[in-house]
VEXGUMAR-251962 format. One record per residue: x, y, z of N, C-alpha, C, CB in turn; chain. Coordinates in pm, 1 decimal. Glycine has a CB too. Layout:
N
<nxx:X&nyy:Y&nzz:Z&caxx:X&cayy:Y&cazz:Z&cxx:X&cyy:Y&czz:Z&cbxx:X&cbyy:Y&cbzz:Z&chain:A>
...
END
This chain:
126
<nxx:2296.4&nyy:-413.0&nzz:49.1&caxx:2159.1&cayy:-456.8&cazz:67.9&cxx:2070.8&cyy:-336.2&czz:97.1&cbxx:2149.6&cbyy:-560.5&cbzz:181.8&chain:A>
<nxx:1960.4&nyy:-326.8&nzz:27.2&caxx:1860.5&cayy:-224.5&cazz:53.0&cxx:1730.1&cyy:-294.0&czz:88.2&cbxx:1842.8&cbyy:-129.7&cbzz:-69.7&chain:A>
<nxx:1671.7&nyy:-255.8&nzz:198.8&caxx:1544.7&cayy:-313.8&cazz:242.3&cxx:1429.3&cyy:-241.3&czz:174.4&cbxx:1530.3&cbyy:-306.4&cbzz:396.3&chain:A>
<nxx:1320.2&nyy:-312.5&nzz:157.5&caxx:1197.8&cayy:-253.2&cazz:105.3&cxx:1111.0&cyy:-206.9&czz:221.7&cbxx:1120.9&cbyy:-353.9&cbzz:15.8&chain:A>
<nxx:1030.8&nyy:-107.3&nzz:197.5&caxx:936.5&cayy:-61.9&cazz:299.1&cxx:801.1&cyy:-130.4&czz:285.1&cbxx:919.2&cbyy:88.8&cbzz:290.8&chain:A>
<nxx:769.5&nyy:-178.1&nzz:164.7&caxx:641.8&cayy:-243.4&cazz:139.5&cxx:663.2&cyy:-356.1&czz:39.0&cbxx:535.9&cbyy:-141.7&cbzz:87.5&chain:A>
<nxx:590.9&nyy:-466.5&nzz:60.4&caxx:594.6&cayy:-579.3&cazz:-32.7&cxx:455.4&cyy:-639.9&czz:-37.1&cbxx:702.0&cbyy:-686.2&cbzz:9.5&chain:A>
<nxx:438.3&nyy:-739.6&nzz:-122.5&caxx:307.2&cayy:-803.3&cazz:-136.3&cxx:325.5&cyy:-954.1&czz:-144.8&cbxx:231.8&cbyy:-750.0&cbzz:-261.6&chain:A>
<nxx:227.5&nyy:-1026.4&nzz:-92.1&caxx:228.1&cayy:-1172.1&cazz:-100.8&cxx:194.5&cyy:-1213.4&czz:-244.9&cbxx:126.4&cbyy:-1234.8&cbzz:0.8&chain:A>
<nxx:216.9&nyy:-1340.9&nzz:-274.8&caxx:182.6&cayy:-1393.3&cazz:-407.3&cxx:33.9&cyy:-1375.4&czz:-436.6&cbxx:220.6&cbyy:-1541.6&cbzz:-417.7&chain:A>
<nxx:-50.9&nyy:-1398.3&nzz:-336.7&caxx:-195.6&cayy:-1381.5&cazz:-356.0&cxx:-230.8&cyy:-1236.7&czz:-387.8&cbxx:-271.8&cbyy:-1427.5&cbzz:-231.2&chain:A>
<nxx:-167.3&nyy:-1143.1&nzz:-319.3&caxx:-193.0&cayy:-1001.3&cazz:-345.2&cxx:-143.9&cyy:-962.3&czz:-484.1&cbxx:-125.3&cbyy:-913.7&cbzz:-238.5&chain:A>
<nxx:-26.7&nyy:-1013.0&nzz:-523.9&caxx:25.6&cayy:-982.5&cazz:-656.8&cxx:-65.5&cyy:-1036.9&czz:-766.5&cbxx:166.3&cbyy:-1039.7&cbzz:-672.6&chain:A>
<nxx:-120.7&nyy:-1155.5&nzz:-744.6&caxx:-214.2&cayy:-1213.3&cazz:-842.0&cxx:-338.8&cyy:-1125.9&czz:-853.9&cbxx:-253.6&cbyy:-1357.6&cbzz:-801.2&chain:A>
<nxx:-392.1&nyy:-1081.3&nzz:-740.8&caxx:-509.9&cayy:-994.5&cazz:-742.8&cxx:-477.2&cyy:-861.3&czz:-808.4&cbxx:-562.8&cbyy:-971.8&cbzz:-600.5&chain:A>
<nxx:-361.7&nyy:-805.8&nzz:-780.5&caxx:-321.3&cayy:-679.9&cazz:-844.8&cxx:-319.7&cyy:-697.8&czz:-996.4&cbxx:-181.2&cbyy:-633.9&cbzz:-793.9&chain:A>
<nxx:-265.2&nyy:-810.0&nzz:-1043.5&caxx:-264.1&cayy:-837.7&cazz:-1186.9&cxx:-404.5&cyy:-841.7&czz:-1245.9&cbxx:-193.8&cbyy:-968.9&cbzz:-1213.9&chain:A>
<nxx:-497.1&nyy:-904.6&nzz:-1175.8&caxx:-636.8&cayy:-910.3&cazz:-1221.8&cxx:-697.5&cyy:-770.3&czz:-1228.0&cbxx:-721.1&cbyy:-1000.4&cbzz:-1128.6&chain:A>
<nxx:-670.1&nyy:-690.6&nzz:-1125.1&caxx:-727.3&cayy:-556.2&cazz:-1119.2&cxx:-666.6&cyy:-464.6&czz:-1225.4&cbxx:-706.1&cbyy:-496.1&cbzz:-980.3&chain:A>
<nxx:-538.0&nyy:-479.4&nzz:-1253.0&caxx:-474.4&cayy:-400.8&cazz:-1359.6&cxx:-537.7&cyy:-437.3&czz:-1494.0&cbxx:-319.9&cbyy:-425.6&cbzz:-1363.0&chain:A>
<nxx:-560.3&nyy:-566.8&nzz:-1517.7&caxx:-622.1&cayy:-610.4&cazz:-1643.3&cxx:-762.5&cyy:-551.9&czz:-1659.1&cbxx:-628.1&cbyy:-763.9&cbzz:-1649.4&chain:A>
<nxx:-831.8&nyy:-536.0&nzz:-1548.7&caxx:-969.2&cayy:-486.2&cazz:-1552.9&cxx:-976.9&cyy:-333.8&czz:-1552.6&cbxx:-1046.8&cbyy:-540.6&cbzz:-1435.6&chain:A>
<nxx:-889.4&nyy:-266.8&nzz:-1474.9&caxx:-903.0&cayy:-122.2&cazz:-1453.1&cxx:-787.7&cyy:-38.7&czz:-1507.6&cbxx:-916.5&cbyy:-95.6&cbzz:-1307.6&chain:A>
<nxx:-679.5&nyy:-101.2&nzz:-1550.3&caxx:-562.5&cayy:-24.7&cazz:-1593.8&cxx:-472.4&cyy:5.1&czz:-1475.2&cbxx:-605.1&cbyy:106.2&cbzz:-1662.9&chain:A>
<nxx:-389.8&nyy:106.3&nzz:-1488.6&caxx:-292.3&cayy:141.9&cazz:-1384.8&cxx:-362.7&cyy:171.4&czz:-1252.6&cbxx:-208.3&cbyy:263.9&cbzz:-1428.7&chain:A>
<nxx:-300.4&nyy:122.9&nzz:-1144.5&caxx:-357.0&cayy:137.4&cazz:-1010.4&cxx:-264.6&cyy:220.1&czz:-922.6&cbxx:-381.8&cbyy:-0.1&cbzz:-946.7&chain:A>
<nxx:-314.1&nyy:249.2&nzz:-804.7&caxx:-235.1&cayy:309.2&cazz:-697.5&cxx:-290.5&cyy:256.5&czz:-565.7&cbxx:-239.2&cbyy:467.1&cbzz:-703.0&chain:A>
<nxx:-205.1&nyy:253.7&nzz:-465.1&caxx:-247.8&cayy:211.4&cazz:-332.0&cxx:-222.5&cyy:324.6&czz:-233.8&cbxx:-173.7&cbyy:82.1&cbzz:-287.6&chain:A>
<nxx:-311.8&nyy:335.8&nzz:-136.3&caxx:-292.5&cayy:431.9&cazz:-28.5&cxx:-330.3&cyy:363.9&czz:102.2&cbxx:-377.0&cbyy:561.8&cbzz:-51.4&chain:A>
<nxx:-236.7&nyy:362.5&nzz:194.8&caxx:-262.9&cayy:305.4&cazz:326.9&cxx:-341.3&cyy:407.4&czz:406.3&cbxx:-130.6&cbyy:266.1&cbzz:400.7&chain:A>
<nxx:-466.3&nyy:375.2&nzz:429.3&caxx:-555.1&cayy:464.8&cazz:500.5&cxx:-511.7&cyy:479.1&czz:646.4&cbxx:-699.2&cbyy:414.6&cbzz:492.2&chain:A>
<nxx:-537.5&nyy:593.5&nzz:702.5&caxx:-505.3&cayy:616.7&cazz:842.1&cxx:-626.3&cyy:615.2&czz:931.5&cbxx:-434.9&cbyy:745.9&cbzz:857.0&chain:A>
<nxx:-735.1&nyy:561.1&nzz:884.2&caxx:-854.6&cayy:557.2&cazz:967.3&cxx:-974.3&cyy:604.3&czz:888.7&cbxx:-836.7&cbyy:642.1&cbzz:1092.4&chain:A>
<nxx:-1059.8&nyy:680.1&nzz:952.4&caxx:-1180.5&cayy:734.4&cazz:891.8&cxx:-1274.4&cyy:622.7&czz:847.8&cbxx:-1144.8&cbyy:823.4&cbzz:772.7&chain:A>
<nxx:-1325.4&nyy:630.8&nzz:728.7&caxx:-1431.2&cayy:540.2&cazz:682.0&cxx:-1388.9&cyy:394.3&czz:674.4&cbxx:-1478.5&cbyy:583.9&cbzz:547.2&chain:A>
<nxx:-1268.5&nyy:367.8&nzz:630.9&caxx:-1228.3&cayy:231.3&cazz:602.4&cxx:-1122.4&cyy:177.5&czz:697.8&cbxx:-1177.9&cbyy:222.8&cbzz:463.0&chain:A>
<nxx:-1115.7&nyy:229.8&nzz:817.8&caxx:-1017.7&cayy:181.0&cazz:914.4&cxx:-876.5&cyy:208.1&czz:867.2&cbxx:-1036.6&cbyy:32.2&cbzz:939.2&chain:A>
<nxx:-788.5&nyy:113.0&nzz:887.7&caxx:-650.4&cayy:131.4&cazz:841.3&cxx:-618.5&cyy:26.9&czz:735.2&cbxx:-549.6&cbyy:121.6&cbzz:959.8&chain:A>
<nxx:-703.1&nyy:21.0&nzz:634.6&caxx:-687.2&cayy:-74.6&cazz:525.9&cxx:-614.1&cyy:-9.8&czz:408.9&cbxx:-823.9&cbyy:-128.6&cbzz:480.7&chain:A>
<nxx:-538.0&nyy:-89.6&nzz:333.5&caxx:-479.4&cayy:-34.7&cazz:210.9&cxx:-588.5&cyy:-21.0&czz:104.7&cbxx:-363.1&cbyy:-125.1&cbzz:159.1&chain:A>
<nxx:-601.5&nyy:95.5&nzz:50.2&caxx:-702.5&cayy:121.7&cazz:-51.5&cxx:-640.0&cyy:105.5&czz:-188.9&cbxx:-763.1&cbyy:263.3&cbzz:-35.0&chain:A>
<nxx:-705.1&nyy:30.3&nzz:-276.0&caxx:-661.8&cayy:10.8&cazz:-414.2&cxx:-753.8&cyy:93.3&czz:-503.1&cbxx:-664.0&cbyy:-141.4&cbzz:-454.9&chain:A>
<nxx:-694.9&nyy:187.1&nzz:-575.9&caxx:-772.8&cayy:279.5&cazz:-657.0&cxx:-716.0&cyy:286.5&czz:-798.3&cbxx:-774.9&cbyy:419.2&cbzz:-593.0&chain:A>
<nxx:-797.4&nyy:332.0&nzz:-891.9&caxx:-745.7&cayy:359.7&cazz:-1025.8&cxx:-642.2&cyy:471.5&czz:-1011.5&cbxx:-861.7&cbyy:400.0&cbzz:-1126.6&chain:A>
<nxx:-532.2&nyy:458.7&nzz:-1084.0&caxx:-426.1&cayy:559.0&cazz:-1074.3&cxx:-483.5&cyy:697.1&czz:-1103.3&cbxx:-310.1&cbyy:526.7&cbzz:-1172.0&chain:A>
<nxx:-454.3&nyy:792.1&nzz:-1016.2&caxx:-501.3&cayy:928.6&cazz:-1031.9&cxx:-635.8&cyy:955.4&czz:-967.2&cbxx:-509.2&cbyy:961.8&cbzz:-1175.3&chain:A>
<nxx:-703.6&nyy:852.0&nzz:-917.9&caxx:-834.4&cayy:871.2&cazz:-856.0&cxx:-824.0&cyy:947.2&czz:-723.9&cbxx:-901.7&cbyy:736.6&cbzz:-833.1&chain:A>
<nxx:-711.5&nyy:933.5&nzz:-656.6&caxx:-687.2&cayy:1004.7&cazz:-531.6&cxx:-574.5&cyy:1104.2&czz:-555.6&cbxx:-651.9&cbyy:905.9&cbzz:-414.8&chain:A>
<nxx:-597.6&nyy:1228.0&nzz:-519.2&caxx:-495.4&cayy:1330.9&cazz:-535.6&cxx:-386.7&cyy:1310.6&czz:-430.4&cbxx:-557.3&cbyy:1473.3&cbzz:-524.5&chain:A>
<nxx:-264.4&nyy:1284.6&nzz:-474.1&caxx:-150.6&cayy:1267.2&cazz:-383.6&cxx:-85.3&cyy:1403.0&czz:-363.0&cbxx:-47.6&cbyy:1163.2&cbzz:-440.0&chain:A>
<nxx:-58.4&nyy:1433.9&nzz:-237.4&caxx:0.5&cayy:1563.5&cazz:-206.7&cxx:120.4&cyy:1552.0&czz:-115.5&cbxx:-101.8&cbyy:1653.1&cbzz:-144.1&chain:A>
<nxx:164.3&nyy:1664.4&nzz:-65.4&caxx:284.9&cayy:1672.0&cazz:17.6&cxx:269.3&cyy:1597.4&czz:149.7&cbxx:319.9&cbyy:1817.0&cbzz:45.0&chain:A>
<nxx:148.7&nyy:1568.2&nzz:192.4&caxx:127.9&cayy:1494.5&cazz:316.4&cxx:116.8&cyy:1344.2&czz:294.3&cbxx:4.0&cbyy:1544.6&cbzz:385.4&chain:A>
<nxx:152.4&nyy:1300.1&nzz:175.2&caxx:154.9&cayy:1156.9&cazz:144.0&cxx:298.5&cyy:1114.6&czz:119.9&cbxx:66.2&cbyy:1124.4&cbzz:20.0&chain:A>
<nxx:333.5&nyy:996.4&nzz:169.9&caxx:469.3&cayy:943.0&cazz:157.8&cxx:466.4&cyy:825.5&czz:61.2&cbxx:526.2&cbyy:899.8&cbzz:297.0&chain:A>
<nxx:553.4&nyy:828.9&nzz:-37.8&caxx:564.4&cayy:718.0&cazz:-133.2&cxx:657.1&cyy:613.5&czz:-72.1&cbxx:618.2&cbyy:767.1&cbzz:-273.5&chain:A>
<nxx:601.1&nyy:494.5&nzz:-38.6&caxx:680.3&cayy:388.9&cazz:25.5&cxx:751.4&cyy:298.8&czz:-74.3&cbxx:591.7&cbyy:305.1&cbzz:113.6&chain:A>
<nxx:697.2&nyy:287.5&nzz:-194.0&caxx:754.5&cayy:197.4&cazz:-293.2&cxx:646.3&cyy:151.0&czz:-387.4&cbxx:823.0&cbyy:77.3&cbzz:-226.3&chain:A>
<nxx:668.0&nyy:31.4&nzz:-445.7&caxx:573.2&cayy:-23.8&cazz:-540.2&cxx:541.4&cyy:-167.8&czz:-505.3&cbxx:627.0&cbyy:-14.1&cbzz:-682.1&chain:A>
<nxx:419.2&nyy:-207.1&nzz:-533.3&caxx:381.3&cayy:-348.5&cazz:-524.0&cxx:313.6&cyy:-384.4&czz:-656.0&cbxx:285.8&cbyy:-376.6&cbzz:-399.5&chain:A>
<nxx:358.0&nyy:-491.9&nzz:-715.7&caxx:302.1&cayy:-531.1&cazz:-843.9&cxx:314.4&cyy:-423.4&czz:-949.3&cbxx:159.2&cbyy:-568.2&cbzz:-827.5&chain:A>
<nxx:418.5&nyy:-341.2&nzz:-939.1&caxx:439.4&cayy:-233.8&cazz:-1035.6&cxx:352.3&cyy:-111.7&czz:-1014.1&cbxx:416.4&cbyy:-285.1&cbzz:-1171.5&chain:A>
<nxx:279.6&nyy:-106.8&nzz:-903.4&caxx:186.9&cayy:3.3&cazz:-875.1&cxx:236.4&cyy:81.0&czz:-752.6&cbxx:41.8&cbyy:-50.6&cbzz:-851.6&chain:A>
<nxx:230.3&nyy:214.8&nzz:-755.3&caxx:281.1&cayy:294.0&cazz:-642.9&cxx:197.7&cyy:274.6&czz:-516.2&cbxx:283.9&cbyy:441.7&cbzz:-680.4&chain:A>
<nxx:267.5&nyy:278.2&nzz:-403.2&caxx:204.5&cayy:259.6&cazz:-272.6&cxx:239.0&cyy:379.6&czz:-184.8&cbxx:251.0&cbyy:125.8&cbzz:-205.5&chain:A>
<nxx:136.0&nyy:445.8&nzz:-131.7&caxx:151.7&cayy:565.2&cazz:-48.7&cxx:92.4&cyy:541.9&czz:89.5&cbxx:85.2&cbyy:687.0&cbzz:-115.4&chain:A>
<nxx:137.0&nyy:625.0&nzz:181.7&caxx:80.9&cayy:627.3&cazz:316.4&cxx:79.5&cyy:773.2&czz:361.2&cbxx:163.7&cbyy:536.0&cbzz:416.4&chain:A>
<nxx:-21.6&nyy:810.5&nzz:438.0&caxx:-25.6&cayy:946.1&cazz:490.5&cxx:92.4&cyy:971.5&czz:584.1&cbxx:-157.9&cbyy:971.1&cbzz:563.6&chain:A>
<nxx:144.2&nyy:1094.2&nzz:583.1&caxx:262.8&cayy:1127.7&cazz:662.6&cxx:242.3&cyy:1100.8&czz:811.1&cbxx:299.8&cbyy:1273.3&cbzz:642.0&chain:A>
<nxx:125.3&nyy:1131.4&nzz:864.6&caxx:99.8&cayy:1106.9&cazz:1007.5&cxx:102.8&cyy:957.9&czz:1037.2&cbxx:-36.1&cbyy:1166.7&cbzz:1050.0&chain:A>
<nxx:44.1&nyy:876.9&nzz:948.9&caxx:44.9&cayy:731.7&cazz:966.5&cxx:188.3&cyy:679.0&czz:953.7&cbxx:-48.5&cbyy:663.1&cbzz:862.4&chain:A>
<nxx:264.4&nyy:735.2&nzz:859.8&caxx:402.9&cayy:693.0&cazz:840.9&cxx:485.2&cyy:714.7&czz:968.3&cbxx:465.9&cbyy:769.0&cbzz:723.6&chain:A>
<nxx:458.1&nyy:820.5&nzz:1040.7&caxx:531.6&cayy:846.3&cazz:1165.2&cxx:516.6&cyy:729.2&czz:1261.9&cbxx:482.0&cbyy:976.6&cbzz:1231.6&chain:A>
<nxx:399.5&nyy:668.9&nzz:1265.8&caxx:376.7&cayy:553.9&cazz:1353.6&cxx:439.2&cyy:425.9&czz:1298.8&cbxx:227.6&cbyy:533.0&cbzz:1374.1&chain:A>
<nxx:437.8&nyy:410.2&nzz:1166.7&caxx:475.2&cayy:283.8&cazz:1105.0&cxx:613.4&cyy:284.6&czz:1040.2&cbxx:373.6&cbyy:247.0&cbzz:1003.1&chain:A>
<nxx:689.7&nyy:390.2&nzz:1056.5&caxx:816.6&cayy:401.7&cazz:984.7&cxx:919.5&cyy:295.1&czz:1022.8&cbxx:875.1&cbyy:537.0&cbzz:1009.1&chain:A>
<nxx:901.8&nyy:229.3&nzz:1134.2&caxx:995.8&cayy:126.0&cazz:1178.3&cxx:944.5&cyy:-15.2&czz:1148.3&cbxx:1022.5&cbyy:140.4&cbzz:1327.8&chain:A>
<nxx:840.7&nyy:-23.3&nzz:1064.3&caxx:782.7&cayy:-154.0&cazz:1032.0&cxx:781.0&cyy:-176.6&czz:881.8&cbxx:640.6&cbyy:-165.4&cbzz:1088.6&chain:A>
<nxx:801.1&nyy:-302.8&nzz:845.4&caxx:785.2&cayy:-343.9&cazz:705.8&cxx:639.1&cyy:-379.4&czz:686.5&cbxx:879.4&cbyy:-465.1&cbzz:668.8&chain:A>
<nxx:580.3&nyy:-330.2&nzz:579.2&caxx:440.3&cayy:-358.4&cazz:548.5&cxx:433.4&cyy:-465.3&czz:440.6&cbxx:366.0&cbyy:-230.0&cbzz:503.3&chain:A>
<nxx:355.9&nyy:-568.8&nzz:465.7&caxx:330.5&cayy:-672.9&cazz:366.7&cxx:182.0&cyy:-670.1&czz:335.1&cbxx:375.7&cbyy:-814.5&cbzz:418.1&chain:A>
<nxx:149.7&nyy:-647.3&nzz:208.9&caxx:10.4&cayy:-641.8&cazz:166.5&cxx:-32.1&cyy:-782.9&czz:126.4&cbxx:-9.7&cbyy:-540.3&cbzz:48.2&chain:A>
<nxx:-143.3&nyy:-826.7&nzz:184.1&caxx:-196.1&cayy:-959.9&cazz:159.2&cxx:-342.1&cyy:-944.7&czz:119.1&cbxx:-180.6&cbyy:-1052.5&cbzz:284.6&chain:A>
<nxx:-407.9&nyy:-1055.5&nzz:89.5&caxx:-548.3&cayy:-1054.2&cazz:52.0&cxx:-619.1&cyy:-1165.3&czz:129.0&cbxx:-566.1&cbyy:-1071.8&cbzz:-102.3&chain:A>
<nxx:-739.3&nyy:-1134.0&nzz:176.1&caxx:-819.5&cayy:-1230.1&cazz:250.9&cxx:-964.4&cyy:-1220.6&czz:202.3&cbxx:-809.7&cbyy:-1204.0&cbzz:405.2&chain:A>
<nxx:-1044.5&nyy:-1325.4&nzz:225.9&caxx:-1186.5&cayy:-1318.9&cazz:189.8&cxx:-1258.3&cyy:-1212.5&czz:273.1&cbxx:-1254.0&cbyy:-1456.8&cbzz:209.6&chain:A>
<nxx:-1361.0&nyy:-1154.7&nzz:215.9&caxx:-1443.0&cayy:-1058.3&cazz:288.6&cxx:-1452.1&cyy:-925.7&czz:217.0&cbxx:-1388.2&cbyy:-1037.2&cbzz:426.8&chain:A>
<nxx:-1539.7&nyy:-842.5&nzz:266.5&caxx:-1559.0&cayy:-709.6&cazz:208.9&cxx:-1467.4&cyy:-611.3&czz:278.3&cbxx:-1706.1&cbyy:-664.3&cbzz:220.7&chain:A>
<nxx:-1398.1&nyy:-533.1&nzz:200.2&caxx:-1309.1&cayy:-431.4&cazz:254.3&cxx:-1368.6&cyy:-293.6&czz:240.1&cbxx:-1174.6&cbyy:-436.7&cbzz:185.9&chain:A>
<nxx:-1282.6&nyy:-198.4&nzz:214.9&caxx:-1326.1&cayy:-60.3&cazz:200.2&cxx:-1419.3&cyy:-42.6&czz:81.6&cbxx:-1206.6&cbyy:30.6&cbzz:185.4&chain:A>
<nxx:-1519.3&nyy:40.0&nzz:99.8&caxx:-1618.9&cayy:55.2&cazz:-5.0&cxx:-1565.5&cyy:125.4&czz:-128.2&cbxx:-1736.1&cbyy:130.1&cbzz:47.7&chain:A>
<nxx:-1451.0&nyy:192.3&nzz:-118.4&caxx:-1394.2&cayy:261.3&cazz:-233.9&cxx:-1283.7&cyy:180.3&czz:-300.9&cbxx:-1340.1&cbyy:396.6&cbzz:-192.1&chain:A>
<nxx:-1239.4&nyy:73.7&nzz:-239.8&caxx:-1128.1&cayy:-4.7&cazz:-290.5&cxx:-1175.7&cyy:-99.1&czz:-401.6&cbxx:-1062.1&cbyy:-84.3&cbzz:-176.3&chain:A>
<nxx:-1099.8&nyy:-107.8&nzz:-509.9&caxx:-1141.9&cayy:-178.6&cazz:-630.4&cxx:-1163.8&cyy:-328.7&czz:-612.8&cbxx:-1041.4&cbyy:-157.3&cbzz:-736.1&chain:A>
<nxx:-1100.3&nyy:-390.0&nzz:-513.5&caxx:-1115.7&cayy:-535.1&cazz:-497.9&cxx:-1246.9&cyy:-573.9&czz:-430.5&cbxx:-1000.1&cbyy:-590.7&cbzz:-418.1&chain:A>
<nxx:-1316.0&nyy:-480.0&nzz:-369.8&caxx:-1437.8&cayy:-508.0&cazz:-294.2&cxx:-1540.9&cyy:-593.5&czz:-365.7&cbxx:-1500.6&cbyy:-381.5&cbzz:-256.3&chain:A>
<nxx:-1577.4&nyy:-562.4&nzz:-490.3&caxx:-1679.4&cayy:-642.3&cazz:-558.8&cxx:-1639.4&cyy:-788.2&czz:-583.2&cbxx:-1712.1&cbyy:-578.3&cbzz:-689.8&chain:A>
<nxx:-1511.2&nyy:-820.8&nzz:-568.0&caxx:-1464.5&cayy:-957.5&cazz:-590.0&cxx:-1478.0&cyy:-1044.8&czz:-465.6&cbxx:-1320.4&cbyy:-955.7&cbzz:-635.3&chain:A>
<nxx:-1526.9&nyy:-986.8&nzz:-354.8&caxx:-1545.8&cayy:-1064.1&cazz:-232.2&cxx:-1418.3&cyy:-1088.6&czz:-154.3&cbxx:-1607.9&cbyy:-1194.4&cbzz:-264.8&chain:A>
<nxx:-1315.7&nyy:-1009.6&nzz:-181.2&caxx:-1188.5&cayy:-1017.6&cazz:-109.0&cxx:-1146.4&cyy:-876.9&czz:-70.1&cbxx:-1078.0&cbyy:-1087.0&cbzz:-195.2&chain:A>
<nxx:-1046.6&nyy:-869.6&nzz:16.8&caxx:-996.3&cayy:-737.8&cazz:55.3&cxx:-847.3&cyy:-745.7&czz:81.2&cbxx:-1070.0&cbyy:-684.4&cbzz:180.0&chain:A>
<nxx:-779.5&nyy:-636.4&nzz:52.7&caxx:-638.6&cayy:-625.7&cazz:86.9&cxx:-627.1&cyy:-596.4&czz:235.3&cbxx:-568.3&cbyy:-516.0&cbzz:2.8&chain:A>
<nxx:-526.5&nyy:-652.1&nzz:298.2&caxx:-495.8&cayy:-620.5&cazz:437.5&cxx:-347.0&cyy:-592.4&czz:448.6&cbxx:-537.9&cbyy:-736.6&cbzz:533.0&chain:A>
<nxx:-310.4&nyy:-523.9&nzz:555.4&caxx:-170.1&cayy:-492.7&cazz:581.3&cxx:-123.2&cyy:-573.2&czz:700.6&cbxx:-149.5&cbyy:-341.1&cbzz:605.9&chain:A>
<nxx:-15.2&nyy:-646.2&nzz:680.3&caxx:52.6&cayy:-715.1&cazz:789.9&cxx:182.0&cyy:-639.0&czz:812.2&cbxx:78.8&cbyy:-869.1&cbzz:758.0&chain:A>
<nxx:223.8&nyy:-629.1&nzz:935.2&caxx:345.6&cayy:-552.7&cazz:961.2&cxx:435.7&cyy:-626.1&czz:1059.6&cbxx:311.2&cbyy:-413.4&cbzz:1015.1&chain:A>
<nxx:562.3&nyy:-595.3&nzz:1049.6&caxx:661.1&cayy:-647.4&cazz:1143.9&cxx:769.2&cyy:-542.2&czz:1158.6&cbxx:721.0&cbyy:-785.0&cbzz:1096.2&chain:A>
<nxx:832.6&nyy:-540.6&nzz:1275.5&caxx:942.4&cayy:-446.7&cazz:1297.2&cxx:1062.6&cyy:-487.4&czz:1213.1&cbxx:980.5&cbyy:-440.4&cbzz:1446.7&chain:A>
<nxx:1134.6&nyy:-387.0&nzz:1165.4&caxx:1259.7&cayy:-413.5&cazz:1094.3&cxx:1365.6&cyy:-462.1&czz:1192.1&cbxx:1308.8&cbyy:-287.1&cbzz:1020.1&chain:A>
<nxx:1455.5&nyy:-543.3&nzz:1142.0&caxx:1575.8&cayy:-574.1&cazz:1219.9&cxx:1664.2&cyy:-450.3&czz:1214.6&cbxx:1651.6&cbyy:-702.2&cbzz:1164.3&chain:A>
<nxx:1758.9&nyy:-435.6&nzz:1306.0&caxx:1849.4&cayy:-319.6&cazz:1299.2&cxx:1922.6&cyy:-311.4&czz:1164.8&cbxx:1951.8&cbyy:-326.1&cbzz:1413.3&chain:A>
<nxx:1960.5&nyy:-426.0&nzz:1109.1&caxx:2030.8&cayy:-426.3&cazz:980.0&cxx:1939.1&cyy:-377.1&czz:867.3&cbxx:2083.1&cbyy:-568.1&cbzz:947.6&chain:A>
<nxx:1814.5&nyy:-423.1&nzz:868.4&caxx:1719.1&cayy:-377.8&cazz:766.8&cxx:1694.4&cyy:-227.9&czz:779.3&cbxx:1586.2&cbyy:-454.7&cbzz:779.1&chain:A>
<nxx:1673.5&nyy:-183.6&nzz:900.8&caxx:1643.2&cayy:-41.5&cazz:920.4&cxx:1757.8&cyy:47.1&czz:873.7&cbxx:1612.9&cbyy:-13.5&cbzz:1067.3&chain:A>
<nxx:1880.1&nyy:0.7&nzz:894.0&caxx:1997.4&cayy:78.1&cazz:850.2&cxx:2006.6&cyy:87.8&czz:698.2&cbxx:2125.1&cbyy:15.4&cbzz:905.0&chain:A>
<nxx:1944.1&nyy:-6.4&nzz:628.2&caxx:1955.0&cayy:-7.4&cazz:481.9&cxx:1828.6&cyy:39.9&czz:410.9&cbxx:1988.9&cbyy:-145.8&cbzz:435.0&chain:A>
<nxx:1736.2&nyy:101.5&nzz:483.3&caxx:1612.2&cayy:148.0&cazz:421.0&cxx:1638.2&cyy:265.1&czz:327.4&cbxx:1510.6&cbyy:188.1&cbzz:527.9&chain:A>
<nxx:1568.3&nyy:266.3&nzz:213.5&caxx:1579.1&cayy:382.0&cazz:125.7&cxx:1506.2&cyy:500.3&czz:189.0&cbxx:1521.5&cbyy:350.5&cbzz:-15.0&chain:A>
<nxx:1545.5&nyy:619.1&nzz:151.4&caxx:1474.0&cayy:736.4&cazz:200.8&cxx:1336.8&cyy:740.8&czz:134.4&cbxx:1554.2&cbyy:867.8&cbzz:172.9&chain:A>
<nxx:1247.5&nyy:812.2&nzz:194.0&caxx:1113.6&cayy:827.0&cazz:138.5&cxx:1097.9&cyy:968.6&czz:84.4&cbxx:1004.9&cbyy:795.9&cbzz:245.3&chain:A>
<nxx:1003.4&nyy:982.8&nzz:-4.5&caxx:974.7&cayy:1117.5&cazz:-53.9&cxx:825.4&cyy:1141.3&czz:-41.5&cbxx:1022.6&cbyy:1136.0&cbzz:-201.9&chain:A>
<nxx:791.5&nyy:1263.5&nzz:-22.7&caxx:651.2&cayy:1301.9&cazz:-12.5&cxx:600.7&cyy:1344.0&czz:-148.6&cbxx:631.9&cbyy:1415.2&cbzz:90.0&chain:A>
<nxx:473.1&nyy:1320.8&nzz:-168.6&caxx:409.6&cayy:1361.4&cazz:-293.3&cxx:410.4&cyy:1250.3&czz:-397.1&cbxx:478.5&cbyy:1483.4&cbzz:-349.0&chain:A>
<nxx:365.6&nyy:1282.3&nzz:-517.5&caxx:351.4&cayy:1181.9&cazz:-622.7&cxx:484.5&cyy:1116.5&czz:-660.4&cbxx:289.6&cbyy:1245.0&cbzz:-745.3&chain:A>
<nxx:476.3&nyy:988.2&nzz:-698.0&caxx:594.6&cayy:917.8&cazz:-747.6&cxx:635.9&cyy:979.3&czz:-879.6&cbxx:567.6&cbyy:765.5&cbzz:-763.8&chain:A>
<nxx:764.7&nyy:988.6&nzz:-899.4&caxx:812.5&cayy:1052.6&cazz:-1022.4&cxx:861.7&cyy:962.9&czz:-1122.7&cbxx:914.9&cbyy:1144.8&cbzz:-994.7&chain:A>
END
């Protein structure tokens, strides 16, 4: 058994599908604060330069999901579930004009899940 570090609800996957149809390949980055709080940002793939201080957590809806290394240090023991709710989110995130926003829900891993987590890598997904 291998645990995932990030997953998405059915509602989030449906929205990702809509956004892919409209914008093409996407990428997600879990913000660590600043302008948009700690919201997951949905961007056109390549719109944000991914570097060595970004951790690739996995994929949701076939799209890569990253988190900043400093933020990962705080959240490395939690599973992230990306969901969608009504309201305006980050001003740079692609779902904003649709009147919805992605949010991150988290829970601690069980000891068994944590033991089976895949390793993470920094930088762009390969």
